[in-house]
N, C-alpha and C positions, 0 to 999 in steps of 0.2 A: 504494500500500500504506500502510495506516495505522500508527498507533503500535503496536498489538497485533501486526500482521504483522511489523514490524521487530524487535520484541522477541523473537518466536518465532524469526526467522531468526538473530538474534544469539545466542540461547540454543543453537540448533542448531550454530552455528559454534563456540561455546565447547566444546560436547560433542565435536565432531569434533576440535578441537585437543587436547582432553584425551586423546582416544583415540590420536592420532598422535604427540604431542610428549612426550618423556620430560622430567619435571620440571614439567609442566603438569597439575595434578591437580584434579579435581572429584569430591567425595565422592558426591553424589546429584543427583537431578533438581532438588530445591528449591535446592540450592546453585548449580546452573547457571542456574536461573530468576532467583535473586536477583543473581547475578553479571551476567547479561544486563541486568537492570533498572538496576543500579548503574553498569555500564559505559555504558549508554545515557544515563544522567544525566550522567556525566563527559564523554561525547562531546558532549552538548548544551551544557553550560555552560563546560567548561574547554578543550576541544579548540580552539575558535576563538581563544581567547586565546593558547594555546600556539603555534598556527600563526602568529598575527600577531607574537608575540615572536621566533619563530625564522625569520621570513620570509627574511632574507638567506642563512642556511645552507640553508634549504629550496630557495631558488632555485639556489644553487651546486651542490646535489646533485640537481637536477632533480626535486625532490619526494620523493626516497627518504628524506629525514629524517623524513617523515611516519610511516614505520614505527617509528622510534625514539620519536616522540611517542606512537604507539599502544601501544608496549611499556611506556612509562612509565605510561600510563593503566591498562594491564592490571595492572602491579605495584601501583599504588595500589588498584585494586579487590581484588586478592588480599590486601592488608593489612587490608581492612575486612570483606570477606564471609567468614563462617565456612564452612569446607568447600571453599573455593576457594583453592588455593595454587599459586604459581609459584616454583620454586626456581631463582633466578639470573636474570641479565639475558638470556642467550642463549635460554633457553626462552621468555621473554616476547617476544623479537624474532621468533623463528620462529613462535610462536603468533599474534602480531599479523599477520604476513605470511599465515599460513594462514587466520586469521579473515577477513582482507580478501579473499582468493581465494574462500573459501566464500560470503561475503556477495555478492560480485560474481556468482558463478555462479548462486546461488539467485535473486537479483534479476533476472538476465538471463532465467532460465527463467520466473519469475512475470510479468515485464513483457511477454512475448510472448503471453500469453493473450489471446484475443479477448474484447472486452467486450460 
């Protein structure tokens, strides 16, 4: 799946999280698209650095600290993207977990297609 496909899946995941998590709000489709693009940018450039810096705690928590990193990146995106707001850390953490689950399920479904 290419860049555009990952962007659509991430945007869909953000929309699902905004529907299910209280305090995780997206005003419209354009806000979700922009949030997906900006979150993809953050995941591409900053997430590897944060994973490397927090490697000891990530090893101690058996990788669960990655959800905290994802929540921080979501909060960063909500501070920049107009129309995308996360109120508090717990909605960001639950949203990060939900976005990860939805991304995993959608990628699992799309990767099983015959080529």
